[in-house]
N, C-alpha and C positions, 0 to 999 in steps of 0.2 A: 351650273351656277351662273347667274346673270351678274355681270359687272355693271358699274355705273354707266360705262360707255355703251353697253348693249341696250340698257334701258333708254338712254338718250336716243340711240339709233331707232328703237322701236317707237318712241314718242314722235320723232321726226317723220317716220314713215306714216304713222296714223294721221298726223296733222296734214300732210300733203294729200293723202287720199281723201280726207274730209273736204279739202279745198278743191277737189276735182282734178288734181294734178298728180299723176304717179311719179315717184322719185326717179330721176334719170341720172345715171352715172356717166360722166364725161371723162375719157382717158386723160390723165394728167400729162404735161410735157415730159417727154422722155420715156413714156410707156412702151415696153418692148414685148408685150404679150400677144400681139396680133397674129403672128405667124403660128399656124398649127392649132391655135385655140379653137376648140369645138370640132376639130377634125377627127374622123373616126377611122382613118386609114393612114399608114405611114406615108411620108413624102420622100422624094429622092432629090439630092442636091449634087451638083458636079463640082469637083475640086478644081480650083483655079490656081494658077501659078502663085507661089508664095503662101498658100494656105497651109495650116497645120490643124491638128485635132483641137488644140486650144482655141485658135481663132474661129473655127467653124462652130464650136460649142458656144462661144461668146456671141457670135453673129446670130445664131438661131435660138439662143437662150435655152440650151439644153445641157444637162450634166455631161461632162466628158466621159464618165464611166458608162452612161447609157449609150453614148455614141460609139464607144469602143466595143461594148458588148453586142450591140445591134449589128455591127459590121464585121465582127470577128477579127478586129485589129490586134496585132501583136507588137510587143516592144521592138524597136524604139518608136513605133507609131509614125513612120514616115509615109506621107501621102504623095501621090503622083497626080499631076494635072490631067484632067479628064476622067479620073476615078469617080465612080458614082457611089455615094454614101446614102444609106437609109437613115432617116430620122423619124423616130416614133413620136406620136403626139404626146405632149406633156400631160401630167396630171393636173386637171383644172377643177376648181371648186366654184360653183355658182352660188353666190351669197343668197341665203334665204332670209325671210323675215325673222328677226330675233337673233340672227347670228352676230357674233363679235369676233374680232381677230383672234383673241385669246382662245375662244371656244373652238374655232377652226383649227388653230395650231395644235390644240389638245387632241382633236378628232383624228388628225393625220400623224400625230407623234413627231412634229417638227418644232424647231425653235421659233418663237413668235417674232423675234427680231429678224430672223432669216426670211420669214414669210412676208414681213413688212417691207424688207429691203428688196425682195424679189419682184415686187409688183409695180412701182414702189408706193408705199403708204407712209405718211409722216404723222407724228403725234398731232392730235389726240387719237389717231388710228381709226378714223371714221370710215365705215364701209356702208354700202347701200344694197338693197335687194336687187338681184340681177347682175351685179358686178361679177366679173370673172377673175378669179385669183389663180395664178400659177402656184402650185404647191411644190416647194423644194424638198429634196431629201438632204437635210442639213449635213449630216456627217458622211453620208455616202458621197455627196458632192465635194466635200472637203478632201476626202481620201482620193477622189478622182483627180483633183488638181495635182496631187503628188504622183498619181499613177501615169499621167500623161503630161510631160513637160511642154511648155509653149513651143519649143523648137527641138529638133532632133539633136542628140549630143554631137554629131559630126558637124552640123551647121554652127553650133555654139562655139566649137573649138577654134574656129577661124576668127573669132572676135577676142577682144581683150578680156581678161579675167574680171575687170571692173564692170563690164557691161552686163554680166549675168547676175541676177538677183540672188542673195544668199539662200532664200527659201527654195528657189528653183534648183540651185546646185545641190542642195541637200536632199532632193527628192527625185533621184534618178529612177526611171521607170523599170524597176525590177520587182517582180511579184514577191510580196512578203511571205515568209513561211507561216505555217499554222501555229497558233499560240500554244505554249506548253501547258501542262497540267497546272492547276492552281495549287498553291502551297497551303491554303487554309480555307475554311468555310466562310470567313468574313474577310473584309479588306482592312488594310492598315491605313492610318492617317498619313496623308502625303506630307504634311507639315504640322508643326505645333503652333498654335495661336488661337486667338479668339474668333469665333464665328460672328462676323459682322453683318452678314446677310443670309437668311435661312431660305430653304427650299419652299417654293410656293408663290402665291400672289405677292407682288411687290409694289402695288399702287399704280395709278394712271393706266390701268388696263394691262400692265406688264406682268410677267411671270418669271421667277428665277428657277431655272431648270437644275440648279445645283446649290452649292453653298459657297460663300466667299469668306476666306480666312485671312485675317490681318497678320502680316509678318513683316520682318525687317527686309529691306531690299538686299538681294544677294543670298537670302536664306536657301539652303539646300531643299529641293523638292524631290520626294522619293516616290517610286512606283508603288501604287497601292496593292499590287499583286503581280505575279509572274505574267508576262505577256509579250506581245510583239508590237512595235511602233507602227501604227497604221498611217500616221500623218505627223509631220514635223515642219511647221512653217507659219506664215502670217497672212495667208490669203483670205481667211474668213474674217470679214470686217467686224471690229468691235472686240474681238478676243485677243488681239495682239499676238505675241509669240505663243503658239498653241501646240500642244502635243495631244494626240489621241492614241491610246493603247488598247489593243484588242486582247481579250482574255478568253480562256476556255469557257465553254457552256454559253456562248452568246453574249458575254458581258463586254462592256467598253468603258474606259475611264477617260476623262478629259481634264487637261491642266492648262489654264489660260492665264494671260497677263504676265508671262514670264519675262525676265530680263534677258536670259540667254537659254538656248536649248543645247543639251549635251548629248543627245542621241538623235539618230536619223531614221528615216523610214526603213523598215525591214529589220532593224536591230531587235534582238531578243533581250528583254530586260528581266531582272530578278525582283522579287518582292523586297522592297526596302532600298533598292538601288537608287542612287542620286541620278536624276534624269534631266534636271534643269535648275536654274537659279531664279528665285522669285523676283518679281519686279512690278512695274506699273504700266506695261505696254497695253495698247488697246484703248478702251473707253473708260479707264479708271484714273483717278488722280492720286491715289495713295498706294503703296506697295501692298499687294494682296494676291492670294491664289484663288481663282475661281475653279472649283472642282466639281465635276459632274460624274454621275454613275448611271449608266444606261444598260438595260437588258433588251437586246434587240434595238428597236428604235424608240423605246419608251424610257423617258427619264424617270428615275426613282429618287426618293429622298436618301442621300448618302448617309445621313445620320442613323438610318434604320439598318445599315449594312456594315458600318465601320466598327472596328474594335472599340471597346469602351475606353481605352486609353491610347494616346498617341505613341507611335514607335519611331 
């Protein structure tokens, strides 16, 4: 499906070719995609004094989970100066004629906002043929933030309690258990309220990967199914206080814009259990719950899988 944006990009490309000048993409200020882009082999980096998994992942713009898995790191992920780490090349998409940011995000099953932020691209999200885009793994990356804290617990303990962020303290690097069996074939509604934003295209080249439900601030938010908390924090920009819950059979649910989070990573939750209080954190102005349902990395319309009545 071609959006108005992709049509405009195609028109721009054609006009430039006819003028005898191929479109050229110039990296914007702050672009961090140069390292390893286009590389076909892993690279090695040497740990320096004061380095942590978090800092190295940020420095080289790679997900912490990928860094951990590529090097067989174990909790609490303490690094030693002189240690050599392998960094695998990132997933890169080279923009083709007719591409749009939305179409690329659908192709790789990632959130369009995360794709735009990763590169970075601002509204109206114009891209050009030949441009190289780093493709994030939205939810795996968010879970990796919880899996590897910025500092080892021993180092944090020497500081005051106020210096540690709430999200970091709630995400100690302990491997979560496997999710329990599901209680039913469908999911229950996490809150009762009016759906104010539906799944699908939402204008200006954007796409809503879930539904937004208007609620009163402080409303109880309930787990849509039995599961294990994979992420509890606020590092994923725009979503505010966010919970990700893994369910059996490859399902995952997301609960964003919360006022407060009542469960932490690794907690096992029951279907219908209160897991948070609704709010307006992140990029919304009124109290609401952004709820997503994913099977693997693919976002699906929650309305197709929720019970017919709220519970």
